[in-house]
C-alpha positions as CSV (number, residue, x, y, z in Angstrom):
1,X,0.2,0.2,-0.1
2,X,0.8,3.3,-0.7
3,X,0.8,6.6,1.7
4,X,-0.3,9.5,0.5
5,X,1.2,13.1,0.0
6,X,0.6,16.2,-1.4
7,X,2.7,15.2,-4.7
8,X,-0.1,11.8,-5.0
9,X,-3.2,13.7,-5.4
10,X,-3.5,13.3,-8.5
11,X,-3.5,10.1,-8.1
12,X,-5.3,9.6,-5.3
13,X,-8.2,11.6,-7.3
14,X,-7.7,8.5,-9.9
15,X,-7.7,6.1,-6.8
16,X,-11.6,8.0,-6.0
17,X,-12.5,7.8,-9.5
18,X,-12.3,3.8,-9.6
19,X,-15.4,3.4,-7.1
20,X,-18.9,3.8,-9.3
21,X,-21.2,6.4,-7.8
22,X,-24.6,7.6,-8.3
23,X,-25.4,10.9,-9.5
24,X,-28.1,13.2,-7.7
25,X,-29.4,16.7,-9.1
26,X,-29.9,18.5,-5.6
27,X,-32.6,21.2,-5.7
28,X,-34.8,24.2,-4.8
29,X,-37.0,27.2,-5.6
30,X,-34.6,30.0,-3.8
31,X,-35.7,34.1,-3.7
32,X,-38.8,32.8,-7.0
33,X,-35.4,31.2,-8.9
34,X,-34.6,27.6,-9.5
35,X,-31.3,26.2,-8.2
36,X,-29.9,23.4,-9.2
37,X,-26.2,21.0,-8.7
38,X,-24.8,17.8,-9.4
39,X,-23.5,15.6,-6.8
40,X,-21.4,12.7,-7.6
41,X,-20.8,11.6,-3.8
42,X,-24.1,10.7,-2.2
43,X,-24.8,7.7,0.6
44,X,-27.9,6.9,1.9
45,X,-28.9,4.4,4.7
46,X,-27.0,6.6,7.3
47,X,-30.0,6.3,9.8
48,X,-33.2,4.7,9.3
49,X,-34.2,5.9,11.8
50,X,-34.3,9.1,11.8
51,X,-34.4,8.0,7.9
52,X,-30.9,10.5,6.8
53,X,-28.5,10.5,4.2
54,X,-25.5,12.6,3.3
55,X,-23.9,14.2,-0.3
56,X,-20.4,16.2,0.0
57,X,-20.4,19.9,-1.7
58,X,-17.6,21.5,-2.8
59,X,-16.5,24.5,-0.6
60,X,-15.5,26.7,-4.2
61,X,-19.6,25.4,-4.8
62,X,-21.0,29.2,-6.1
63,X,-25.1,27.5,-6.1
64,X,-24.6,25.2,-2.2
65,X,-25.1,28.9,-0.5
66,X,-27.9,29.9,-1.8
67,X,-29.6,25.9,-1.8
68,X,-28.6,26.0,1.8
69,X,-31.1,28.5,3.0
70,X,-33.6,26.6,1.5
71,X,-36.2,24.9,3.4
72,X,-36.5,21.7,1.3
73,X,-34.0,20.1,-0.8
74,X,-35.1,17.6,-3.8
75,X,-33.2,14.8,-4.7
76,X,-33.2,13.0,-7.7
77,X,-31.3,10.0,-8.4
78,X,-30.6,11.0,-12.6
79,X,-31.3,7.7,-14.7
80,X,-29.1,5.9,-16.9
81,X,-31.6,7.8,-19.5
82,X,-30.6,11.4,-18.0
83,X,-26.5,11.6,-19.0
84,X,-27.5,14.7,-21.3
85,X,-29.2,16.7,-18.3
86,X,-26.5,15.7,-15.7
87,X,-24.4,17.2,-18.7
88,X,-26.4,20.7,-18.7
89,X,-27.2,20.4,-14.5
90,X,-23.0,20.9,-14.0
91,X,-22.7,23.0,-15.9
92,X,-23.1,25.3,-13.2
93,X,-25.7,27.3,-15.3
94,X,-28.9,25.4,-13.0
95,X,-30.2,26.2,-16.0
96,X,-33.7,23.8,-15.8
97,X,-35.9,25.1,-18.5
98,X,-36.9,22.3,-21.2
99,X,-36.6,19.8,-18.3
100,X,-39.3,17.5,-17.1
101,X,-39.4,18.5,-13.4
102,X,-41.5,19.2,-10.4
103,X,-42.1,21.6,-7.5
104,X,-42.8,20.2,-3.7
105,X,-44.7,22.7,-1.8
106,X,-41.7,23.2,0.2
107,X,-40.2,24.4,-2.6
108,X,-37.8,21.6,-3.6
109,X,-37.4,20.6,-7.4
110,X,-37.2,17.0,-8.3
111,X,-36.5,15.3,-12.3
112,X,-39.1,13.5,-14.2
113,X,-37.5,10.3,-15.2
114,X,-35.1,9.8,-11.9
115,X,-34.8,6.8,-10.6
116,X,-35.7,7.7,-7.1
117,X,-36.8,11.5,-6.1
118,X,-36.6,12.5,-2.0
119,X,-37.7,15.3,-0.5
120,X,-34.7,16.3,2.2
121,X,-34.1,19.3,4.7
122,X,-31.1,19.4,5.9
123,X,-30.0,17.6,9.2
124,X,-26.7,18.9,9.7
125,X,-23.4,20.1,7.8
126,X,-19.8,18.4,8.7
127,X,-16.8,20.4,7.7
128,X,-14.7,18.1,5.3
129,X,-11.3,19.6,3.9
130,X,-12.2,20.6,0.9
131,X,-15.5,19.8,1.0
132,X,-18.8,19.6,3.3
133,X,-20.7,17.3,4.2
134,X,-24.5,17.8,4.2
135,X,-26.5,15.4,6.1
136,X,-30.5,15.5,4.7
137,X,-33.2,14.1,6.3
138,X,-36.0,12.5,4.7
139,X,-39.5,13.5,4.3
140,X,-40.9,11.5,1.5
141,X,-39.7,9.5,-1.2
142,X,-40.9,8.1,-5.0
143,X,-39.5,5.0,-6.5
144,X,-39.5,4.0,-10.6
145,X,-38.0,0.8,-9.2
146,X,-38.3,0.0,-13.9
147,X,-35.4,2.9,-13.7
148,X,-31.6,1.9,-13.5
149,X,-29.5,5.4,-12.0
150,X,-26.7,6.6,-14.0
151,X,-23.2,5.9,-12.4
152,X,-19.7,8.3,-12.4
153,X,-17.5,6.2,-12.7
154,X,-13.4,6.7,-13.9
155,X,-14.6,10.4,-14.9
156,X,-17.7,9.0,-17.5
157,X,-21.3,8.6,-17.0
158,X,-21.9,4.8,-16.9
159,X,-24.7,2.2,-16.9
160,X,-25.4,-0.5,-14.9
161,X,-24.9,-4.0,-16.7
162,X,-26.7,-6.9,-15.7
163,X,-24.8,-10.1,-15.1
164,X,-26.1,-12.9,-17.2
């Protein structure tokens, strides 16, 4: 096993990329405008009672300071057919015109066609180096069990392939 030094950060990023992860869109209406960002660090099953999940947000994010003020956040596990939507959302323009989405009473934005959508509120935030770990409490869930998730692996979007 190799020790990690400041010179090995590129290598460490490559190693992190070897871990496949689901891609989620986090969105809400803030100041009468939709704010959306993409996160590939998302984990469910943190707690069942209360129901908690988490994601990590880069501290340089210009969208997160707005989203963190929302009373509710929508989290959409993007489907394997939504890689174009994911690319548009990741472009940091927050542009959702022409996309299928809906808004909850609390202002959470979730995308149509997603594999799973969650209506959440922020439970807590924790400093984590160059990121902030955001723990969210889940208030409502919608599951499209016939829709496969979009996967991010080795800096590319991928689709699940079922073993025969």
